C-alpha positions in Angstrom: -41.3 71.8 83.0 -44.1 69.2 82.4 -43.0 65.6 81.9 -46.2 64.1 80.5 -48.4 64.5 77.6 -51.0 65.8 79.9 -52.8 68.9 78.4 -52.2 71.0 81.4 -48.5 70.1 81.6 -48.1 70.9 77.9 -49.8 74.3 78.3 -47.5 75.2 81.2 -44.4 74.1 79.3 -45.5 76.4 76.4 -46.3 79.3 78.8 -42.9 79.1 80.6 -41.0 78.9 77.2 -42.9 81.8 75.7 -45.1 83.6 78.1 -45.5 86.6 75.8 -46.4 84.6 72.7 -49.9 85.2 71.4 -51.9 81.9 71.9 -55.6 82.7 71.7 -57.8 85.1 69.8 -61.4 85.0 71.1 -62.9 88.5 70.5 -62.9 90.7 72.5 -60.0 88.7 74.1 -56.5 88.3 72.8 -54.4 86.3 75.2 -50.7 85.3 75.3 -49.7 81.9 76.6 -48.8 83.4 79.9 -52.1 85.1 80.3 -54.1 82.0 79.5 -52.0 79.9 81.8 -52.4 82.3 84.7 -56.1 82.8 84.4 -56.5 78.9 84.1 -54.3 78.6 87.1 -56.4 81.0 89.2 -59.5 79.3 88.2 -58.0 75.9 89.0 -57.2 77.1 92.5 -60.7 78.5 92.9 -62.2 75.1 92.1 -59.8 73.3 94.3 -60.9 75.6 97.1 -64.5 74.4 96.5 -63.3 70.8 97.1 -63.1 69.9 93.4 -60.1 67.6 92.5 -58.9 64.5 90.7 -61.6 62.8 88.8 -64.3 65.2 89.4 -66.4 66.4 86.5 -67.0 70.1 85.8 -69.6 71.2 83.2 -68.6 74.1 80.9 -72.0 75.4 79.8 -71.2 78.3 77.5 -71.1 79.6 73.9 -67.7 80.3 72.3 -65.6 82.6 74.4 -62.1 82.8 75.9 -63.3 81.6 79.3 -64.2 78.2 77.7 -60.5 77.5 77.3 -59.6 78.8 80.7 -62.1 76.4 82.2 -60.9 73.6 80.0 -57.3 73.9 81.1 -58.1 74.8 84.7 -59.9 71.5 85.2 -56.9 69.5 83.9 -54.5 71.4 86.2 -56.3 69.9 89.2 -56.8 66.5 87.3 -60.6 67.1 87.1 -62.4 66.7 83.7 -64.2 69.4 81.9 -67.6 68.3 80.4 -68.8 70.1 77.3 -72.4 71.1 77.4 -74.5 71.8 74.4 -75.8 75.2 75.1 -78.8 74.4 72.8 -80.1 71.7 75.1 -83.5 72.0 76.7 -84.2 71.0 80.3 -84.8 67.3 79.7 -81.5 67.0 77.8 -79.6 69.0 80.3 -81.0 67.0 83.2 -79.7 63.7 81.5 -76.2 65.2 80.6 -75.5 66.7 84.0 -76.6 63.6 85.8 -75.0 61.0 83.4 -71.8 62.9 83.5 -71.8 63.2 87.2 -71.1 66.9 87.2 -70.2 68.3 90.7 -69.7 71.9 89.4 -70.6 74.0 86.4 -69.1 77.2 84.8 -72.0 78.7 83.1 -73.1 81.8 81.0 -75.8 83.9 82.7 -78.3 83.3 80.0 -78.4 79.6 80.8 -78.8 79.8 84.6 -82.6 79.9 84.6 -82.7 76.6 82.6 -80.2 75.1 85.1 -82.1 76.3 88.1 -85.3 74.6 86.7 -83.6 71.2 87.1 -81.3 71.9 90.0 -83.4 69.9 92.5 -82.8 66.8 90.2 -79.0 67.1 90.4 -77.9 66.5 94.0 -74.3 66.0 93.0 -74.0 69.5 91.6 -72.6 71.6 94.5 -70.9 74.5 92.9 -72.2 77.0 90.2 -69.9 79.7 88.9 -71.6 82.3 86.6 -69.4 83.8 84.0 -69.2 87.7 84.2 -68.6 89.5 87.5 -68.9 86.5 89.7 -66.4 84.6 87.6 -63.8 87.5 87.5 -64.1 88.1 91.2 -63.4 84.4 91.8 -60.3 84.6 89.7 -59.1 87.8 91.3 -59.4 86.2 94.7 -57.6 83.0 93.8 -53.8 82.2 93.9 -51.8 82.4 90.6 -49.5 79.8 92.2 -49.2 76.3 90.4 -49.0 74.2 93.6 -50.7 71.3 92.0 -50.3 67.5 92.3 -48.3 65.7 89.6 -50.4 64.7 86.5 -50.4 61.7 84.3 -50.6 60.6 80.7 -53.5 58.4 81.8 -55.6 61.5 83.0 -59.0 61.4 81.2 -60.4 63.9 78.6 -64.0 63.4 77.8 -66.0 64.6 74.7 -69.7 64.3 75.0 -71.3 63.7 71.7 -74.9 63.5 70.7 -74.3 61.3 67.7 -77.1 60.8 65.2 -79.8 59.4 67.6 -80.3 59.1 71.3 -79.0 61.0 74.3 -75.4 62.2 74.5 -72.6 59.8 75.4 -69.2 60.6 76.8 -66.1 59.4 74.7 -63.2 59.0 77.2 -59.7 59.6 76.0 -56.4 59.3 77.8 -54.5 62.5 77.5 -51.6 60.9 75.6 -53.9 59.2 73.1 -55.9 62.4 72.6 -52.7 64.5 72.1 -51.6 62.4 69.2 -54.9 61.4 67.7 -56.9 64.7 67.9 -54.5 67.4 68.7 -51.7 66.8 66.2 -49.0 65.7 68.5 -47.5 69.2 68.4 -46.6 68.7 64.8 -48.5 71.2 62.6 -46.7 70.9 59.2 -44.1 68.5 60.5 -43.7 65.3 62.5 -45.2 65.0 66.0 -42.9 65.7 69.0 -41.0 62.8 70.5 -41.1 63.8 74.1 -43.3 66.1 76.2 -40.4 68.5 77.0 -39.8 69.0 73.2 -43.0 71.0 73.0 -41.1 74.0 74.4 -39.4 74.3 71.1 -42.8 75.2 69.6 -42.8 78.5 71.6 -39.5 79.6 69.9 -40.3 79.8 66.1 -40.4 83.3 64.6 -43.6 82.8 62.7 -47.0 81.8 63.9 -49.9 80.5 61.9 -53.3 81.8 62.9 -56.3 79.5 62.6 -59.9 80.3 63.2 -62.5 77.8 64.4 -66.0 79.1 63.4 -67.9 76.2 64.9 -69.1 75.6 68.5 -66.3 74.9 70.9 -68.8 72.7 72.8 -68.1 70.1 70.1 -64.9 68.1 69.6 -64.0 69.3 66.2 -63.5 72.9 67.2 -61.7 71.9 70.4 -59.4 69.9 68.3 -58.7 72.6 65.8 -57.8 75.0 68.5 -55.7 72.4 70.4 -53.9 71.5 67.2 -52.8 75.2 66.8 -51.9 75.8 70.5 -49.8 72.7 70.8 -48.0 73.6 67.6 -46.9 76.9 69.0 -49.4 78.6 66.7 -52.5 80.9 67.4 -55.9 79.5 68.1 -58.7 81.8 66.9 -62.3 81.3 68.1 -65.3 82.9 66.4 -67.4 84.3 69.3 -70.4 85.7 67.4 -73.8 84.6 68.6 -74.6 83.2 65.2 -72.5 82.1 62.2 -72.1 85.1 60.0 -69.8 84.6 57.1 -69.3 88.2 56.3 -68.4 89.0 60.0 -66.2 85.9 60.0 -64.2 87.3 57.0 -64.1 90.8 58.7 -62.2 89.1 61.6 -60.1 87.1 59.3 -58.9 90.3 57.6 -58.5 92.1 60.9 -56.4 89.4 62.5 -54.4 88.1 59.5 -56.0 84.7 59.9 -54.3 82.0 57.7 -56.9 79.1 58.0 -60.7 78.9 58.7 -62.4 75.8 60.1 -65.9 75.0 59.0 -68.4 72.1 58.9 -69.9 71.0 55.7 -71.8 72.7 52.9 -74.1 74.5 55.3 -71.2 76.8 56.4 -69.0 76.4 53.2 -71.4 77.7 50.7 -72.3 80.9 52.5 -68.6 81.4 53.1 -67.9 81.0 49.4 -70.6 83.6 48.6 -69.1 86.0 51.2 -65.7 85.6 49.7 -67.0 86.2 46.2 -68.4 89.5 47.4 -64.9 90.7 48.2 -64.1 94.1 49.9 -61.6 92.9 52.3 -57.8 92.2 52.5 -57.7 88.5 52.7 -54.2 88.1 51.5 -53.2 86.1 54.6 -56.0 83.5 54.2 -54.7 80.5 52.3 -56.8 77.5 53.6 -60.2 76.3 54.5 -60.4 73.2 56.6 -63.6 71.1 56.8 -64.7 68.2 59.0 -67.7 66.8 60.7 -70.0 66.8 57.6 -69.3 66.4 53.9 -68.1 69.4 51.7 -69.3 68.6 48.2 -67.3 69.1 45.1 -69.5 71.8 44.0 -69.0 73.9 47.2 -65.3 73.2 47.0 -65.3 74.6 43.4 -67.2 77.7 44.7 -64.6 78.3 47.4 -61.7 77.9 44.9 -63.3 80.3 42.4 -64.0 82.9 45.0 -60.3 83.0 46.1 -58.0 81.5 43.5 -55.2 79.5 45.1 -57.2 78.7 48.3 -56.3 75.3 49.8 -59.4 73.3 50.8 -58.7 70.5 53.2 -61.7 68.2 53.7 -60.9 65.9 56.6 -62.5 62.9 58.1 -62.8 62.6 61.8 -65.2 61.5 64.7 -65.4 61.9 68.4 -64.5 58.2 68.7 -61.7 58.1 66.1 -60.0 61.5 66.3 -58.6 62.9 63.0 -58.5 60.3 60.4 -57.4 61.6 57.0 -57.9 64.1 54.2 -60.0 64.0 51.0 -58.2 62.7 48.0 -60.5 64.4 45.5 -64.0 64.0 44.3 -65.8 63.9 40.9 -69.1 64.9 42.4 -69.8 61.6 44.1 -68.9 60.7 47.7 -65.5 62.0 48.9 -62.5 59.7 48.9 -60.2 60.1 51.9 -56.5 59.2 52.2 -56.4 58.0 55.8 -53.6 57.5 58.4 -52.0 54.0 58.4 -54.0 53.2 61.5 -57.3 53.6 59.7 -58.8 50.8 57.4 -62.1 49.0 56.6 -63.1 45.8 58.4 -65.7 43.2 57.8 -68.0 41.8 60.4 -65.3 39.5 61.6 -62.8 42.4 62.1 -60.8 41.3 59.1 -59.6 43.9 56.6 -61.5 44.3 53.3 -59.4 43.6 50.3 -58.7 47.0 48.6 -60.4 47.4 45.3 -62.8 44.5 45.9 -65.8 46.8 46.1 -66.9 45.1 49.4 -68.6 47.2 51.9 -67.3 47.1 55.5 -67.0 49.5 58.5 -64.3 52.1 59.0 -62.0 51.2 61.8 -59.0 52.7 63.6 -56.3 51.2 65.9 -53.5 52.7 67.8 -54.3 56.0 69.6 -58.0 55.4 70.3 -60.3 56.2 73.3 -60.7 54.1 76.4 -64.5 53.8 75.8 -67.8 55.4 76.6 -68.4 56.9 80.1 -70.6 54.6 82.2 -71.7 52.4 79.2 -69.7 49.1 79.2 -72.0 47.5 76.8 -71.6 50.2 74.0 -67.9 50.3 74.8 -67.6 46.6 74.1 -69.5 47.0 70.9 -67.6 49.9 69.6 -64.1 49.1 70.7 -63.7 45.4 69.9 -60.4 43.3 69.9 -59.6 41.1 67.0 -58.2 37.7 66.9 -54.7 39.0 66.9 -55.2 41.1 70.1 -55.4 44.4 68.3 -58.0 46.8 69.7 -60.1 48.7 67.3 -62.6 51.6 67.4 -65.6 50.9 65.0 -67.9 53.9 65.2 -70.5 52.7 62.7 -69.5 54.4 59.4 -69.9 52.0 56.4 -67.1 52.4 53.9 -65.3 50.8 51.0 -61.5 50.8 50.4 -60.2 51.5 46.8 -57.2 49.8 45.2 -55.0 52.9 46.0 -55.9 52.7 49.7 -58.3 55.6 49.6 -61.5 55.2 51.6 -65.0 56.1 50.5 -67.3 56.9 53.5 -70.8 55.7 52.7 -72.5 56.8 56.0 -74.1 55.4 59.1 -76.1 52.2 58.8 -78.9 53.8 60.8 -79.6 56.3 57.9 -79.1 53.7 55.1 -82.1 53.1 52.8 -83.2 49.5 52.0 -84.9 49.6 48.6 -85.7 46.3 47.2 -82.8 44.6 49.1 -80.3 47.2 47.9 -78.7 49.3 50.6 -78.4 52.9 49.7 -76.3 55.4 51.7 -77.9 58.9 51.7 -74.5 60.8 51.6 -73.8 59.4 48.0 -77.1 60.7 46.7 -76.8 64.0 48.7 -73.5 64.6 47.1 -74.8 64.0 43.7 -77.8 66.4 44.1 -75.6 69.2 45.5 -73.4 69.0 42.5 -76.3 70.3 40.4 -75.8 74.0 39.7 -79.4 74.9 40.8 -79.2 73.0 44.1 -78.1 74.8 47.2 -78.5 71.9 49.7 -80.2 68.5 49.9 -81.0 65.7 52.3 -82.0 62.2 51.4 -84.1 59.7 53.5 -86.1 56.5 52.9 -89.8 56.7 53.0 -92.3 53.7 52.8 -92.9 52.1 49.4 -95.4 49.3 48.7 -93.3 47.6 46.1 -89.6 48.3 47.3 -90.1 48.6 51.0 -88.5 52.0 51.0 -87.8 54.5 48.2 -85.1 57.2 48.0 -86.8 60.6 48.8 -84.9 63.8 48.6 -85.7 67.3 50.1 -83.9 69.9 48.1 -83.3 73.6 48.7 -82.5 75.5 45.5 -80.1 78.4 45.1 -81.7 81.8 45.4 -82.5 83.1 42.0 -82.0 79.7 40.2 -84.3 78.4 37.6 -86.3 75.6 39.0 -85.2 72.3 37.5 -87.8 69.6 37.0 -87.7 66.4 39.1 -86.8 64.5 35.8 -83.8 66.8 35.2 -82.5 66.4 38.8 -83.0 62.5 38.6 -81.2 62.4 35.2 -78.3 64.5 36.6 -77.9 62.2 39.7 -77.8 59.1 37.4 -74.6 60.5 35.8 -73.0 60.3 39.2 -74.6 57.4 41.1 -76.2 54.1 40.0 -79.7 54.3 38.7 -81.3 52.5 41.8 -79.7 55.1 44.0 -81.2 58.1 42.3 -84.2 59.8 44.1 -87.6 58.4 43.3 -89.3 61.4 44.8 -88.1 65.0 45.1 -89.7 67.7 47.2 -88.5 71.3 47.3 -88.2 73.0 50.6 -87.4 76.5 51.7 -84.5 75.4 53.9 -82.7 72.1 54.5 -82.4 72.0 58.3 -79.0 71.2 60.0 -78.1 70.6 63.6 -76.0 72.9 65.8 -72.8 71.7 64.4 -73.9 71.8 60.7 -74.7 68.3 60.2 -78.0 67.3 58.4 -80.9 66.9 60.8 -82.2 63.4 59.7 -84.9 63.4 62.3 -86.4 66.6 60.8 -85.8 65.3 57.3 -87.6 61.9 57.9 -90.6 63.7 59.4 -90.8 66.3 56.7 -90.4 63.8 53.9 -93.2 61.7 55.3 -95.4 64.5 55.7 -94.7 65.5 52.0 -95.5 61.9 51.0 -98.8 62.0 53.0 -97.6 59.2 55.4 -99.0 59.4 59.0 
């Protein structure tokens, strides 16, 4: 039985305590704890036979599939580190990631092999490529199912590579113990975290299992954490394996597998899901909650989801690769969401002193306690993002501006890099986007700053209307916004677009938005 909070030890403890208990649904695969553990063990032994061991980095270059988690746990079994690769990356981005992450091996889907081979000569450290499919299955069949591994540690490293809003990806390094409690629920879905690693065995004994479904790419932290949260709570992790997000097909799977909770990212996934729910035609009696994280879910979309399935719980959570899970939304009136955070989360000023609740002062969101070690191979950014205050408390300050209300709830205003300076007033796009999306004719919106000769920057909105909606005038939209945000924050220019573009994980693509807005404004 495992004696640490190491992910591999915890999986083995669960597998030994309940080997026949369903653990993972990733169509076409349905795997028990014992099956997932054995396949991960075989893969771990295969990797070890290639000379891969403690501290080595192994790329997992794949879309959503059951083998993703086999590779994930296999690496930890031999104290190696899985590296999540964004499968949408082109050669230049892949070259940077594989090199920066020091990957010595990769487990890769066949479709992505040509792109890797095009840069292989630039990756001298990469010595083993295992292609999913027949080659992968042959490797597992030939490998031992024996767990003859070295002891593991709470201090073993788990890395999440995140693209952030600008620049090349960076690796956020977590100790396993910190990650277990900060991002994977501490084994306590619906209850307190476990108090010892051995206690996780009790999670394999309960008569009823909840079934969650992550519909987002597992190459990003949010989906990983949702699945780990379910697994380490003794429940069932579901993973959407369609090649594209299809809300009707997602709900077909929900109905077929009796899924209880669905995980999404923002309005870009939430609104189509609400529309599919409203179309009906399936037995969704087991579905009782939708969880959102990674991008805002506006009040209007929450209302659509609730109307489409009365009684549906909607949990809008805050989290980031650097902070882990922070808290849940406390309600919204159409403006930016307020989050009730865990006790370790607060808002600090530039001197790392807490903002007085209810003062209206803007600071930066920060978390202490279970936080990452830092960024991989980036001591300067680590020092800037993980400072220590005058009392010796170490914080993570990822860059989200925020205010703290008198009741302790926190309003996230957005990243400073996206804020708009109009006449000396700082305006955070998320506030204005939330207001625009609350209008009944608006399907989606993104807000950026564009040059203005008088104010320096003006608030410019790109708006996608609902299909079939009457087209509101700019004046109508601006007047509506002014009922939810201050006058100076309301858009000065509005441009209708066929589609508001989002990134691979459902976040607004501000690079596209800035370029498009400037083109619409006639700026070079």
